N, C-alpha and C positions, 0 to 999 in steps of 0.2 A: 536399624536399617529400614525396616518396614515403615516406620513413622516418617523417615526422611523421604522415602519414595511417595508416600501418601501426600505429604506437604508439597512435594514437587508437582504432583499431578494437579493439586488445587491451584497452585500459582500458574501452571501452564494453562489450566482451564480458564482462569481469570483473564489472561491476556489472549485467549483463543490462539494459541501458538500455531495451530494448523493453518490459520488464515494468513500466516506469513507467505504462503504460496502466492498470494495476490501481488505483492510488491517486490519481494526478493528477486524473482527471476528477471524482472525488468531492470533492477539495479545491476545484476550480473550481465545482462544483455548490453546495457550502456557501457559497462567496463570493457567489453570486447569491441564495441563500436569505436571507442576512444583510446584503446589500450596502447596503441603505437603512436605516442606523442600527438594525440588528438585524431588519429586515423585508425581505421579498423585494425586490430591486432591484439595480441595477448599482453596484458598489463603486468604479468608476473604473479606468482602465487602469494607473495607477501601483500601486495596491494589488494588482490582479490579476497584474501582472507580477512583483511581489515574492513573491506566493504561489507562482507557478510556479518562480521562482528558488529559494526556500527548499525547496520540495518536491523539486526535482531534487538539490540538494546534500545534504539530509537523507537522502534515499534512497541516495545515493552513499556517504555515511558508513556507513550500516547495511550495505550490501552489501559494501563494502571490508573493514570490520571482520569481517564474517562470513567472507569469503574468507581473511583472515589467521588467524583463530581456527581455522577448519576445514581449513586447508591439509593437515595430516597425514591427517585423516579422508577428505578429498576424494581424496587420492592412493591410498587403500586401496579406494575404490569405483570399479568399472569405469565407471559412468555419469558420474562427475565427475572422473575422473583426467585428462581433457583440459582442465580449467580452467586459467586463466593461471598461477597460482602452482605447483601440483603439476606442470604440464607444462613449467615452466621458461621460460615466455614473459615472466613478470615475477618479479623477485626480491622477497623479503620487504621489503627496504629501499625499493624503488620503490613497493610497495603502501602502505607506512607513510607515505611522503612524500605520496602522493596522498591518503591518509586525512586527514592534517593540513591539506592544502590544502582539501579539501571541508568540514572543520569550520570553517575560517576563512571560507570563502565563504558558508556557512550563517549564521555569526554576523554577517557584514556585512549579509545580507538582513534578519535579525531586528532589527538596530540601526536600519536605515533605516525601519522602521515607527515608530520612536520619534523619532529625530533626523535632520535632513537632513545630507547631505554634499555640499559644493560647491553648495548650493542645490537639490539633488535630493531628492525624497521627503520624509520626515519628517512623520508624522501624529499625533505625540503619544501613540502607543499603546505603553506600556512592556511590556505583557504578553509579547509575542513574545521580548523580550530576557530577561525574568525566567524564562521557561519553556524557553528554548533548551537549557540544560545538562541539566535533568531529562528533556526529550524525547530528546535524544541518548543519554543513559545508558540510558533504557528501551528504545529500539529497538536499541541495540547489545547489551544484556544478553540479548536474545532468542537470540543466537548460543550462549549457554551453556545455555539452558533444556532443550534436548533431552538434555542430559547428566543431568538430575535429575527431569524431570517429563513425563508424557504430555500435559500441558496446553500444550505448546510451540506447537501449532497455534493455540490461542486467544491465546497471547502474540503470535504473528505477527499475528493478527487485530486485537488491541488496538493493535499498532504501526501498522497501516494505518488504524485508527480515528482515530488522532491527526491524520491528514491533513484530514478534514473538520472535526473539532473545533478543530484548530489554526487552520485557515483562518477559521472562524467567529470565533474569538477575535481573529485578526489584523485583521479588518475592522470589529470593534466600535468605536464611537466612544469617545473618552476620557470617562470619567465615566459612561458608560452601562452597560447590562447586558453582562457579558463573554461569557456563553454562555447558551443556553436549552435547554429540554427537547427542542426540535426538533433541535438539533445532536446531542444524545445519541441520539435515535431513529435519525438517519442514521448516526451512528457505530456504533450497535449493529448495524445492518444490514450495514455494511461489515465489522465484526468477525466476525459469523457467516458471512457470505459467504466471507470469506477463509479462516477456519478450515475451512469445508466443502470448498473446493477444495484446500486444503493437505493435508487428510487423504487425499483422492484421490491427490494427487501423492506422498505418502509411501508409498503402496502399492507403488511401484516398488522401494523399498529395504528391504522387510521382512527379508529374509535378512541383508543387510549390517548393519542396525540391531541385529538380535539378536546378530550376531557381535561387534559393537563395544560392546555394552551400552548402546545409545542408546535413549532413550524416544520412542516415537511410538505413537499409537493403533493403527495396523495391526500394529505389532510386538508390542504388549503384549496387545491384545484379539483379534487376528485380523482378517483383511481383511473378512470379512462383517459383523462387529459394527461395525467402524470405518466402513464404507460406510453403514450404517444411521444412525450418528450424523451423518455428513455430510449424508444426506438430511433428517434432522430439522433440522439447522442451516439448510439452504436453504429448508425450509418456513417457518421462523420469519423468514427474511429477507423473504419475500413479505409476510408479516403486517406487519412493521415498515415496509416500503416503502409499503404501503397506509395505514398509520397516519400516515406522514410526509406523504403526499398530502393527507390530511384536515386535519392540523394546519397545514400550510403553505398550504392552500387552493389546491392546484395543480389544473390543468384536465384535460380529457380526453386531451390529448396525453401527459401524464405517465401517466395510467391505462392507455393503450394500451402505453406503454413497460414498465410493470410487468407487464402481461399477457404481452407478448413475453418479458420476462425469465423469467417462470415457465415458459413453454414451452421456452426455451433451457436452463434448469436441468434440466428433465425430460429433454431430449435428452442433456445432459451425462451424467446418471446412467444413462440407457438405453444409451448408447455404452459406458460402463464395465461395465455389467451384462452386455452381450451379447458384448463383445470384450475385456474386461479392459484391460490397459495398451496394447493395440495402437493405440488412438486417443487416447492420453493427450495428445498435442500439441493435437489439436482440442478435447478435453474441457477441458483445463486452460488452454491459452493462448488459442486463437481464440475460443471461446465466451465466456469470462470477459472478454476484452478488448472484445468486442462489447457485453456487458452494461454495463460501466462507461461506455463512450462513449454508448451508447443512453440510459441513465438521465440522464447529465449533460446531453446534448443536449436531451432532452425537458423537463427541469426549466428550463433556460435559455430554451427556447422559451416555456413557459408563463409564466415570470416576466416576460419582456421583450415578449411579443406578446399 
């Protein structure tokens, strides 16, 4: 039993399971914005459960693939040398087997949106199955992007954008509108929010990225310019979140959440400006985790109450 728990901790550490807090709340948020035949409402526990299931395994696929592809680079970076594969906690074979398992479990979840299994689920929505392979390919190919483009931060943002857009598609009724502009406004906010904090995170590895010939905005343009781009991204995020509230007719609770989000993003950038990477864990992890949960919670409250 102890060995099983230890192995589980290693696998959860490899995929940084705690970072699910970045994308998962936005997928749930989208499910409530589109839950009533494309309008705000509750989509039902079955659909909501499948969205969470698919989110967990899709993210696990992306993270495991990234760890496999970047194992050599991670081993050369003092910050990442302790990760599971370069540290010898997992073999490449074990990680690959886990990758295939995650792909399978994600596929099962998308299938259940379409057809029932043993009388469970089955909502007649074939889109999650049709889009499952392109989605996995897109989020996995992100792992190669930093080898050839400084836009890797925005590729990561687009990968997280697929969480709310995908959830919107998944709860859409058969024969109805698959997705709407509201979904893309939310997705755009997630894209820019993610790119903004990923640029900050990449400032830790400027020297290593330059040494290994990797592309990132901080390594290519310098830390100061990259941080200004990050600030611009987060300013646009607030604009899109306000537009989302207007379009979805959300109430004052959501507006308060957006206001708090703006304050938190300002705090994030002030921390980095004043102390550099000293407070990166608070600026990157804690603050952004609070933002995603806060926005999702406020949206659900306004939709349901």
